[in-house]
C-alpha positions in Angstrom: 72.3 159.7 163.1 69.3 157.4 162.8 71.2 154.2 162.3 68.0 152.2 161.8 66.8 154.4 159.0 70.2 154.7 157.4 70.6 150.9 157.3 67.2 150.4 155.6 67.7 153.2 153.1 71.2 151.8 152.2 69.8 148.4 151.3 66.9 149.9 149.5 69.5 151.6 147.3 70.9 148.1 146.6 67.4 147.0 145.3 66.2 145.3 148.5 62.5 145.5 149.5 62.0 147.1 152.9 60.0 144.7 155.0 58.2 146.0 158.1 59.0 144.3 161.4 56.8 141.2 162.0 55.0 140.9 165.3 57.0 139.4 168.2 54.7 136.4 168.1 55.8 134.3 165.0 53.9 132.1 162.6 56.0 129.2 163.9 54.7 126.7 166.5 58.2 125.8 167.5 59.0 129.3 168.8 57.5 131.4 171.6 58.7 134.6 170.0 60.6 135.9 167.0 64.1 135.5 168.3 66.1 136.5 165.2 65.7 138.7 162.2 65.4 135.8 159.8 62.5 134.1 161.5 59.8 135.8 159.4 61.6 134.5 156.3 62.2 131.0 157.6 59.6 129.4 155.2 61.3 131.0 152.2 64.8 129.8 153.3 63.5 126.2 153.9 61.7 126.2 150.5 58.3 125.6 152.0 57.0 128.6 150.0 58.3 130.1 146.8 60.7 132.9 146.7 59.2 136.4 146.3 59.4 138.3 143.1 62.2 140.4 144.4 64.6 137.9 146.0 66.2 140.7 148.1 64.8 142.0 151.4 65.9 144.2 154.4 64.3 144.7 157.7 64.6 145.9 161.3 63.0 143.1 163.2 61.9 143.4 166.8 63.1 140.2 168.6 62.7 138.7 172.0 64.7 136.1 173.8 63.2 135.1 177.1 62.1 131.5 176.9 63.0 128.2 175.3 66.4 127.5 173.7 67.2 131.1 173.1 66.9 132.6 176.5 69.1 135.5 177.6 67.0 136.4 180.7 69.5 135.4 183.4 72.3 137.5 181.8 70.2 140.7 181.4 71.5 143.5 183.6 74.7 141.6 184.5 76.4 142.0 181.1 76.9 145.0 178.8 75.0 143.5 175.8 72.3 141.0 176.8 68.7 141.9 176.4 65.3 140.3 176.3 63.9 142.7 173.7 66.2 143.9 170.9 66.2 145.1 167.3 68.0 143.2 164.6 68.9 144.9 161.4 69.2 142.4 158.5 69.6 142.0 154.7 68.6 138.8 153.0 69.1 137.2 149.7 66.8 134.3 148.7 69.0 132.5 146.1 70.2 135.8 144.5 73.5 137.3 145.6 76.0 135.5 147.8 79.3 136.0 149.7 80.9 138.7 147.6 78.0 141.1 147.5 77.1 140.4 151.2 80.7 141.2 152.3 80.9 144.3 150.0 77.6 145.7 151.2 78.5 145.2 154.9 81.9 146.9 154.5 80.5 149.8 152.6 77.7 150.4 155.1 80.0 150.2 158.2 82.9 152.3 156.8 81.2 154.7 154.4 77.7 155.2 155.8 78.1 155.1 159.6 81.8 155.6 159.3 83.3 153.3 161.9 87.1 153.6 161.9 88.7 150.9 159.8 91.5 150.4 162.3 88.9 149.2 164.9 87.4 146.5 162.7 88.2 142.8 162.7 86.7 139.9 160.9 86.3 136.1 161.6 85.5 133.4 159.1 84.9 129.7 159.3 88.1 127.6 159.4 87.2 125.9 156.1 86.0 129.0 154.3 89.0 130.0 152.0 86.6 131.9 149.7 85.3 134.2 152.4 88.8 135.0 153.6 89.9 135.9 150.1 86.9 138.2 149.6 87.6 139.9 152.9 91.1 140.6 151.9 89.8 143.2 149.4 88.9 145.3 152.4 91.1 144.3 155.4 94.6 142.9 155.7 95.0 139.2 156.3 96.3 139.7 159.8 92.9 141.2 160.8 91.0 138.0 159.7 90.7 135.1 162.2 89.5 131.6 161.4 87.3 129.9 163.9 85.6 126.6 164.2 82.0 125.3 164.1 81.1 126.6 167.6 81.7 130.2 166.5 81.4 130.4 162.8 79.0 127.8 161.5 75.2 128.3 161.5 72.3 125.8 161.1 68.6 126.2 161.4 68.2 122.8 163.1 69.5 119.3 163.1 68.7 119.0 159.4 68.0 121.6 156.7 69.8 124.7 155.5 73.1 125.6 157.0 76.5 127.1 156.3 79.6 129.0 157.5 79.4 132.5 159.0 81.5 135.6 158.9 81.4 138.0 161.8 82.5 141.6 162.0 84.0 142.8 165.4 84.6 146.3 166.7 87.7 146.8 169.0 86.6 148.8 172.0 90.1 149.3 173.2 92.7 147.6 175.5 92.5 150.7 177.6 88.9 149.8 178.4 89.0 146.0 178.5 92.1 144.1 179.5 90.8 140.8 181.0 92.0 137.3 180.2 89.1 136.9 177.7 89.6 140.2 176.0 91.1 138.9 172.8 89.5 138.3 169.3 87.4 135.2 169.7 87.3 135.4 173.5 84.3 136.0 175.8 85.4 139.4 176.9 83.9 142.7 175.9 86.9 144.3 174.1 86.1 142.8 170.7 82.4 143.3 170.3 80.6 141.4 167.5 78.3 143.8 165.6 77.4 141.9 162.4 77.0 138.3 161.5 76.9 137.2 157.8 75.4 133.7 157.3 76.3 132.0 154.1 73.5 129.5 153.7 75.1 127.1 151.1 74.4 123.5 152.3 71.5 121.2 153.0 72.2 118.9 156.0 70.6 115.5 155.9 69.7 113.3 158.9 72.9 111.3 158.6 75.0 114.5 158.7 75.8 114.6 155.0 75.9 118.2 153.6 74.9 118.8 150.0 75.5 122.1 148.1 72.3 124.1 147.7 71.5 124.9 144.1 70.7 128.5 145.1 72.7 129.5 148.2 71.3 132.4 150.2 72.3 135.2 152.6 71.0 135.9 156.1 72.6 138.7 158.1 72.0 140.3 161.4 73.4 143.5 162.9 72.4 144.4 166.5 71.0 147.9 166.6 71.7 148.4 170.3 75.4 147.5 169.9 76.0 149.8 167.0 74.1 152.8 168.6 76.3 152.4 171.7 79.5 152.3 169.6 78.5 155.4 167.7 77.6 157.3 170.9 80.9 156.3 172.6 79.2 154.1 175.2 81.0 150.9 176.4 77.7 149.3 177.3 74.4 149.2 175.4 72.8 150.5 178.6 74.9 153.7 178.4 73.3 154.6 175.0 70.3 156.8 174.2 68.1 153.7 173.9 68.4 152.9 177.6 69.8 155.8 179.6 66.7 158.0 179.6 64.9 155.1 181.3 67.6 154.6 183.8 67.6 158.3 184.6 63.8 158.1 185.2 64.4 155.2 187.6 67.0 157.4 189.4 64.5 160.2 189.8 61.7 158.0 191.0 63.8 156.3 193.7 66.2 159.2 194.5 69.4 157.1 194.3 72.3 157.6 191.9 72.9 155.0 189.3 76.4 153.5 189.2 77.4 150.9 186.6 79.2 148.5 188.9 76.3 148.1 191.4 73.6 149.1 189.0 72.3 145.7 187.7 68.8 146.3 189.0 68.5 149.6 187.1 69.6 147.8 183.9 67.1 144.9 184.4 64.3 147.5 184.9 65.3 149.4 181.7 65.5 146.2 179.7 62.3 144.7 181.0 60.1 147.8 180.7 60.9 147.8 176.9 59.9 144.2 176.6 56.7 144.6 178.7 55.6 147.7 176.7 56.1 146.0 173.3 54.4 142.7 174.3 51.3 144.5 175.8 51.1 146.9 172.8 51.1 143.9 170.5 48.2 142.2 172.2 50.0 139.8 174.6 48.3 140.0 178.1 49.4 138.9 181.6 48.4 135.3 182.3 49.6 132.1 183.9 50.1 130.3 180.6 52.2 130.5 177.5 53.4 133.9 176.3 51.3 135.7 178.9 53.2 133.9 181.6 56.6 134.9 180.1 55.3 138.5 180.1 54.2 138.2 183.7 57.5 136.8 184.9 59.5 139.5 183.1 57.5 142.3 184.8 57.6 140.6 188.2 61.4 140.1 187.8 61.7 143.9 187.2 59.4 144.7 190.2 61.6 142.5 192.4 64.7 144.4 191.3 62.7 147.6 192.0 62.0 146.3 195.5 65.7 145.8 196.0 66.3 149.4 195.1 63.6 150.5 197.6 60.4 150.8 195.7 57.3 149.7 197.7 54.6 150.6 195.3 53.9 150.4 191.5 56.6 152.4 189.5 57.1 150.5 186.2 54.1 152.1 184.6 55.6 155.5 185.1 58.4 154.5 182.7 56.1 153.8 179.8 56.0 157.3 178.4 59.8 157.4 178.2 59.8 154.1 176.2 57.2 155.5 173.9 59.2 158.7 173.5 62.3 156.7 172.5 60.6 154.0 170.3 57.2 155.5 169.3 58.6 157.3 166.2 59.5 153.9 164.6 56.6 151.9 166.1 53.6 154.1 166.1 51.3 151.5 167.7 53.2 152.2 171.0 51.8 155.7 171.1 48.3 154.5 170.3 48.4 151.8 173.0 50.3 153.8 175.7 47.4 154.6 178.0 46.1 151.0 178.0 49.6 149.6 178.5 50.2 151.9 181.5 46.9 150.7 183.1 47.7 147.1 182.6 51.2 147.4 184.0 50.0 149.4 187.1 47.4 146.8 187.9 49.8 143.9 187.5 52.5 145.7 189.6 50.0 146.5 192.4 48.9 142.8 192.5 52.5 141.7 192.9 53.4 144.3 195.5 50.6 143.0 197.7 52.4 139.7 198.0 56.0 140.4 197.5 56.8 141.2 201.1 55.1 138.1 202.4 56.9 136.0 199.7 60.3 137.4 200.6 59.6 136.8 204.3 58.8 133.2 203.5 61.9 132.9 201.4 64.1 134.3 204.1 62.6 132.1 206.8 63.3 129.0 204.7 66.8 130.2 203.9 67.6 130.2 207.7 67.0 126.4 207.9 68.6 125.6 204.5 72.2 124.3 204.4 72.7 123.5 200.7 69.4 122.9 198.8 66.4 125.1 199.0 63.0 123.4 199.4 61.2 122.6 196.1 57.9 122.8 198.0 58.6 126.3 199.3 59.7 127.4 195.7 56.4 126.1 194.4 54.5 127.9 197.2 56.3 131.1 196.3 55.2 130.5 192.7 51.6 129.3 193.4 50.7 131.5 196.4 52.9 134.6 196.1 53.3 134.8 192.3 57.1 134.4 192.3 58.3 133.0 188.9 60.9 130.2 189.4 63.7 132.2 187.8 63.0 135.0 190.3 63.4 132.5 193.2 66.6 131.2 191.5 67.9 134.7 191.2 67.4 135.2 194.9 69.1 131.9 195.6 72.2 132.9 193.6 72.8 135.7 196.1 72.7 133.1 198.9 74.9 130.5 197.1 72.1 127.9 197.5 70.8 125.3 195.1 67.2 124.5 194.5 65.4 121.1 194.7 64.2 121.6 191.2 63.0 118.0 190.8 60.4 118.5 193.5 59.4 121.8 192.1 59.0 120.3 188.6 56.9 117.5 190.1 54.6 120.0 191.7 54.5 122.2 188.6 53.8 119.4 186.2 50.1 120.2 185.7 50.8 123.9 185.1 53.7 123.3 182.8 51.7 120.8 180.7 48.9 123.4 180.4 51.4 126.1 179.5 53.0 123.9 176.9 49.7 123.3 175.3 49.0 127.0 175.2 52.2 127.6 173.3 51.4 125.1 170.6 50.5 127.0 167.5 48.2 126.0 164.7 47.9 126.6 161.0 50.9 127.2 158.8 53.6 126.1 161.2 52.0 122.8 162.3 52.5 121.0 159.1 54.6 121.4 156.0 53.3 118.7 153.7 53.5 119.4 149.9 52.4 123.0 150.1 55.5 124.4 148.2 54.7 122.2 145.2 51.0 123.1 145.3 51.8 126.8 145.4 54.3 126.6 142.6 51.9 124.5 140.5 48.5 126.3 141.1 49.2 129.5 143.1 46.7 130.6 145.8 43.1 129.5 145.0 40.3 132.0 144.7 37.7 132.6 147.5 34.3 133.4 146.2 32.4 133.0 149.5 31.6 136.7 149.8 29.2 136.4 146.9 28.3 132.7 146.8 27.2 130.0 149.3 27.4 127.4 146.6 29.6 127.0 143.6 30.8 124.5 141.0 34.5 123.8 141.6 37.3 121.6 140.3 39.5 119.5 142.6 43.0 120.6 142.0 44.7 118.6 144.7 44.0 116.1 147.5 46.0 115.5 150.6 45.8 112.7 153.2 45.5 113.4 157.0 49.3 113.9 157.1 49.1 116.6 154.4 50.8 114.4 151.8 49.6 114.6 148.2 47.5 111.7 146.9 45.7 111.2 143.6 42.4 110.1 145.2 40.7 109.6 148.6 38.6 106.5 149.3 35.2 106.4 151.1 35.3 106.5 154.9 38.7 108.3 154.9 39.6 111.8 155.9 41.8 114.3 154.2 42.1 117.8 152.7 41.0 119.2 149.3 42.3 122.1 147.3 39.6 123.5 145.0 40.4 125.9 142.2 37.8 128.3 143.5 36.1 127.9 146.8 33.0 129.3 148.7 34.4 128.0 152.0 35.8 130.6 154.3 39.1 129.6 156.0 39.4 130.2 159.8 40.9 133.7 160.3 40.6 136.8 162.5 38.6 134.9 165.2 36.0 133.6 162.7 35.7 129.8 162.5 36.2 128.1 159.2 33.2 127.0 157.1 31.8 123.5 157.0 29.4 122.1 154.4 29.6 119.5 151.6 31.0 118.5 148.2 27.6 117.2 147.1 27.6 113.5 146.8 31.4 113.1 147.5 32.3 114.4 150.9 31.3 116.3 154.0 33.4 119.4 154.7 34.2 119.6 158.4 36.5 122.6 158.6 38.4 125.1 156.4 41.8 126.5 157.1 44.7 128.4 155.4 48.2 127.0 154.9 50.7 129.4 153.3 47.9 131.2 151.5 46.2 128.0 150.3 42.5 127.7 151.3 42.1 124.0 152.1 38.9 122.2 153.3 39.1 119.2 155.6 36.8 116.5 154.4 35.3 113.2 155.4 34.8 111.2 152.2 31.5 109.6 151.2 32.3 108.5 147.6 35.7 108.2 146.0 37.1 111.6 145.1 39.8 112.1 142.5 41.9 115.0 141.3 40.2 116.7 138.4 36.7 115.9 139.6 34.2 118.8 139.2 32.1 119.1 142.4 29.2 121.2 143.7 30.6 122.9 146.8 27.9 124.1 149.3 28.5 126.0 152.5 26.5 124.9 155.5 23.5 127.1 156.6 25.4 127.7 159.9 27.3 130.3 157.9 24.3 132.6 158.2 24.5 132.4 162.0 28.3 133.0 161.9 27.8 136.2 159.9 25.3 137.5 162.4 27.8 137.0 165.3 30.7 138.4 163.3 28.8 141.6 162.3 27.6 142.0 165.9 31.2 141.8 167.1 32.1 144.8 164.9 29.2 146.8 166.3 30.2 145.8 169.9 33.8 146.8 169.3 32.8 150.3 168.1 30.3 150.8 171.0 32.9 149.7 173.6 35.3 152.3 172.2 32.5 154.9 172.5 31.2 154.0 175.9 34.4 153.1 177.8 37.0 155.3 176.0 39.6 155.3 173.3 42.0 153.1 175.3 39.9 150.1 174.3 41.7 147.7 172.0 40.9 144.2 170.8 42.8 141.5 172.7 41.2 138.5 171.0 37.9 137.3 169.6 36.0 134.2 168.7 33.1 134.1 166.3 31.0 130.9 165.9 27.5 130.0 164.8 26.1 130.0 168.3 28.1 132.6 170.2 30.7 135.4 170.1 33.5 136.2 172.5 35.3 139.5 172.5 38.4 140.3 174.7 39.5 143.9 175.1 41.8 146.0 177.2 40.1 147.7 180.1 41.3 148.2 183.7 38.2 147.1 185.6 35.0 145.2 185.5 32.1 146.7 183.7 29.2 148.0 185.8 25.7 146.7 185.2 24.8 150.2 183.9 27.6 150.0 181.3 26.6 146.5 180.2 22.9 147.6 179.8 24.0 150.7 177.8 26.3 148.6 175.5 23.7 145.9 174.9 21.0 148.5 174.2 23.2 150.5 171.8 24.1 147.3 169.8 20.4 146.4 169.5 19.6 150.0 168.4 22.2 149.6 165.6 20.5 146.3 164.7 17.1 147.9 164.6 18.4 150.8 162.4 18.8 148.2 159.6 22.2 149.6 158.5 23.4 148.2 155.2 26.9 146.7 155.1 29.4 148.4 152.8 32.6 146.6 151.7 35.5 148.3 149.9 38.9 147.2 148.9 41.4 150.0 149.1 45.1 150.8 149.6 46.2 150.2 153.2 47.2 153.9 153.8 43.8 155.1 152.5 42.1 152.6 154.8 44.1 153.9 157.8 43.3 157.5 156.9 39.6 156.6 156.7 39.6 155.7 160.4 39.2 152.0 159.9 40.3 150.0 162.9 43.1 147.5 162.3 44.0 144.6 164.6 47.7 144.5 165.5 49.5 141.3 164.5 47.1 140.6 161.5 48.9 140.4 158.2 47.7 143.0 155.7 48.9 143.4 152.1 49.1 146.6 150.1 45.3 146.4 149.6 42.9 145.7 152.4 39.2 144.9 152.7 37.3 147.4 154.8 33.8 146.5 156.2 31.6 149.3 157.5 28.1 149.8 158.8 27.5 153.5 158.1 29.5 155.3 160.8 28.6 152.8 163.5 31.6 150.6 162.7 34.5 150.7 160.2 37.1 147.9 160.4 39.8 146.1 158.4 38.3 142.6 157.9 38.5 139.7 155.6 35.6 137.9 157.1 32.0 137.3 156.0 29.1 139.6 157.3 25.4 140.2 157.1 24.2 142.4 154.3 22.2 144.5 156.8 22.4 144.8 160.6 18.7 143.9 160.7 19.7 140.4 159.8 21.4 140.0 163.2 18.0 139.8 164.8 18.9 140.5 168.4 22.0 140.8 170.6 22.2 139.5 174.2 25.2 139.8 176.5 25.5 136.5 178.4 28.6 137.1 180.5 31.2 139.7 181.4 34.4 138.5 183.0 38.1 139.2 183.5 40.7 137.3 181.4 43.8 138.7 182.9 45.1 141.9 184.4 43.7 144.8 182.4 41.8 142.6 180.0 38.0 142.0 180.1 35.8 139.6 178.1 32.2 139.9 176.8 30.3 136.9 175.6 27.1 137.3 173.7 24.6 135.6 171.4 22.7 136.7 168.3 20.1 135.4 165.9 18.9 131.8 166.5 21.2 131.5 169.5 19.7 134.6 171.1 16.2 133.1 170.6 17.4 129.8 172.1 18.9 131.7 175.1 15.6 133.6 175.6 13.7 130.3 175.6 16.1 128.8 178.2 15.8 131.9 180.4 11.9 131.8 180.2 12.0 128.1 181.1 14.3 128.8 184.0 11.9 131.5 185.3 9.0 129.0 185.2 11.1 126.5 187.2 11.9 129.2 189.8 8.2 130.1 190.0 7.4 126.5 190.7 10.1 126.2 193.4 9.1 129.4 195.3 5.4 128.5 194.8 4.7 132.0 193.8 3.9 133.5 190.4 5.6 136.7 191.6 9.1 135.4 191.5 10.7 138.4 193.3 8.1 138.1 196.1 8.9 134.5 196.5 12.6 135.1 196.6 12.1 137.9 199.1 10.1 135.5 201.4 12.9 132.9 201.2 15.6 135.5 202.0 13.5 136.6 205.0 13.3 132.9 206.2 17.1 132.5 205.8 17.8 135.7 207.8 15.6 134.4 210.6 17.4 131.0 210.6 20.8 132.7 210.7 19.7 134.8 213.7 18.5 131.6 215.5 21.8 129.8 214.7 23.8 132.7 216.0 21.9 132.9 219.2 22.3 129.1 219.7 26.1 129.4 219.1 26.3 132.4 221.5 24.5 130.4 224.2 26.9 127.4 223.8 30.1 129.5 223.9 32.7 128.3 226.3 35.0 130.9 227.8 38.6 130.0 227.5 41.0 130.7 230.4 44.7 131.4 229.6 47.6 130.2 231.7 50.6 132.4 232.0 54.3 131.4 231.3 56.9 134.0 231.7 54.4 136.8 231.1 52.9 135.2 228.0 49.2 134.0 228.0 49.2 130.4 226.9 46.1 128.6 225.6 45.9 124.9 224.5 42.2 123.9 224.3 39.6 122.1 222.3 36.8 124.3 220.8 33.4 122.6 220.7 31.8 125.1 218.3 32.5 128.3 216.4 35.4 129.2 214.1 38.8 128.4 215.6 40.5 131.1 213.5 38.1 133.8 214.7 38.6 132.5 218.3 42.4 132.9 217.8 41.8 136.5 216.7 39.6 137.1 219.7 42.2 135.8 222.1 44.8 138.1 220.4 42.6 141.1 221.0 42.2 140.1 224.7 45.9 139.5 225.5 49.0 141.6 225.0 51.2 138.5 224.7 49.8 135.2 223.5 50.6 131.7 222.4 47.4 129.8 221.6 46.7 126.5 219.9 43.1 125.4 219.4 41.7 122.1 218.3 38.3 121.3 216.8 36.8 117.9 215.8 34.9 117.9 212.5 33.6 114.4 211.8 36.7 112.1 211.6 39.1 115.0 211.3 40.7 117.5 213.6 41.3 121.1 212.7 44.3 122.8 214.4 45.1 126.5 214.5 48.0 128.3 216.3 48.4 132.0 216.9 51.3 134.0 218.3 51.4 137.6 219.5 54.5 139.4 220.9 56.1 136.1 222.0 59.4 134.5 221.1 57.8 131.6 219.3 56.6 130.7 215.7 53.2 129.4 215.0 54.5 127.4 212.0 57.1 125.6 214.1 54.5 124.8 216.7 52.0 123.4 214.1 54.8 121.3 212.4 55.6 119.7 215.8 52.0 118.8 216.8 50.1 118.1 213.5 52.0 114.8 212.9 50.7 113.4 216.2 47.2 113.6 214.7 48.4 112.1 211.4 48.4 115.4 209.5 50.5 118.3 208.5 50.3 122.1 207.7 52.1 125.4 208.2 51.8 129.1 207.9 53.2 132.4 209.0 55.2 133.0 212.2 52.1 134.7 213.7 49.4 132.3 212.4 49.4 128.7 211.2 46.9 126.0 210.7 46.7 122.3 209.9 44.5 119.3 209.7 44.7 115.8 211.4 43.2 112.5 210.5 43.3 110.7 213.9 41.0 112.3 216.5 41.8 109.5 219.0 45.2 111.1 219.5 43.8 114.5 220.5 44.5 114.2 224.3 48.1 113.3 223.5 48.4 116.2 221.1 47.1 118.7 223.7 49.7 117.5 226.2 52.6 117.7 223.7 51.4 121.1 222.5 51.6 122.6 226.0 54.9 120.8 226.7 56.4 122.2 223.5 55.4 125.8 224.0 56.4 125.7 227.7 60.0 124.7 226.7 60.1 127.4 224.0 59.0 130.2 226.4 61.1 129.0 229.4 
């Protein structure tokens, strides 16, 4: 039985609109990810936007809990039911039906559609909710209904706003399977498994705690797909179901060890985390050190570490992608489309981490040996900063050692990165402000954009808002605010294209244009008093012409990348401005110069072909069938706008474009670089910006000609390179002639060197000494200006370079550290060098004696 499909079909039969799962990244700056089925409908529940025409909806929403307030990461693998990624089935009423219908629908679906045995079902209600208990008694006996308090059966969106009692449905998995102290209805055990939560949203909570009855109470429900699938398949753990076991079986095959539930936490972590990784990558989130990309990176690295515990020593997670696609691709077809690119990105990220994981674990174990209760925050930071160990991975490892972490020190060292990450998570647009958008939408509806046809238009001011998005009747000179025009030629920032600027002639300068809940608003700096009802001449700035050139060139670039590099190419971000474009795309390696030349040449060929633009509005399925490329995560309605340039490029796009590719003028790639593992970036210029770039390059060549004193620049550079080579040879000969041979003393069969090196590289000299001696303990000093460099090397001796350095560096007013076989440090007081040499020899003699 396909429970997901049966659920959605059932509620469609109850006049609910089926809503596709929203992307994991929400339109909500307060959230990292969609963490519940109701999140895409939050603005409707709070009243920020009007209710839809049909006030009933149903969905199967992909959710992720791995950061912020809702974070299940630490429990994953250690319980039967916690996941980072999961699917939430839900039915919603926006001020339509309420408790009775919600309860009736839930009972009918559970008992008649998926046919769970009635004698296994129990219900909880809020302790104050007499109405819900009476309604449930139509279906179950009173002795199967339990009243619970606020902690269990009261829901609220935040400290203020919509809230209400809940009613939960539990499935009894049997006393024969679970008989612990917490295995009772309402306990924390697994015998009574919550499968469905019905939220009765009936109050508005104010800041002082007062709760007022909502005029139109609503319903928000959630049923965990993974839990119900496990129950139907007779599995006592979600991980035993068909959603996870094929992945676990694959892990067994790859490592050659049998999975056992009691000791199999690492298998379960891997099975959970590969699903999360695949979905995030397929939805355009890429590995990075900030924001959502950092959450993705730490999830994968946590799984790799568990793989390391199982015995994996090379990339393996990417080999599980096909199984995830086989299980989930039927419902989420973009997984199949993105599978190849996802595998490449995972393999690259795994390979990176495997290069450092052994060194990191060695450092961790070394520090553990000298830790009594609290693990060093500095070492935890080094594990993060140098070896790529996310903090929660280090904390996981410490749990097994029963050690605490000096988290205060770690946080102190992490402050800069955490501040940067927090800034990356901050969203923009709809979720940043609420203002009076609801009233504006109800009064005027969405305003009309005429900017495809017009760069200037006569418009009427429908509404004005101050800088805090509060409605005002007028805006005075020298103030800033926002204007809602009945029709507008100004394009609102979307799809990577920046918002238009321009002017309301005689009244205000337009500095930006953005969308808020479908309303196209322009940010203005007022010149003369502007009032509601005023008719103004709105004029888009001429910079729009340059924006369109860069936008159309981006489309051509996208199509040619797909053709030159392969069909794994997928857009991972873009920026279109008047003086540049930036395009991010999935690709496993840097582009060669030959590839870049071919791409640039082919884009310019399409420009020279003078291809006219063709724009059509069509049904979304027709658009997909036409081969038009869509960007995952963008919101598309039933009808979409498709922009094409002959067969060179066909894409879903709501942006503005040139009428003909010849208007682009020229296209120059200025930079190609890596953004993150498996993601590359091309930056380019067109039109006026391309001409400016050419002029700058020509000027630069003239400057180089003057510097090399040669009209033939290449010949001049060749002469300089020859001179440099000669100087290097002379320097090397001088260094060779000044080399001092170092003689080693012997202590208990170990060659010992403690010397000052006048010239050369002390690290290279340590390596040279290691090659010359079977057993070695060497510490070299070198004065550089007012400072002293120190390096220590150990080979086949019962000593540690790091310990030696830590003992001696403080004498010179410095500090440092490193591996057991090599360590280095710096000192500030060169006058103490003789003392340091004496103490260094004394220390190593005692160690070796």
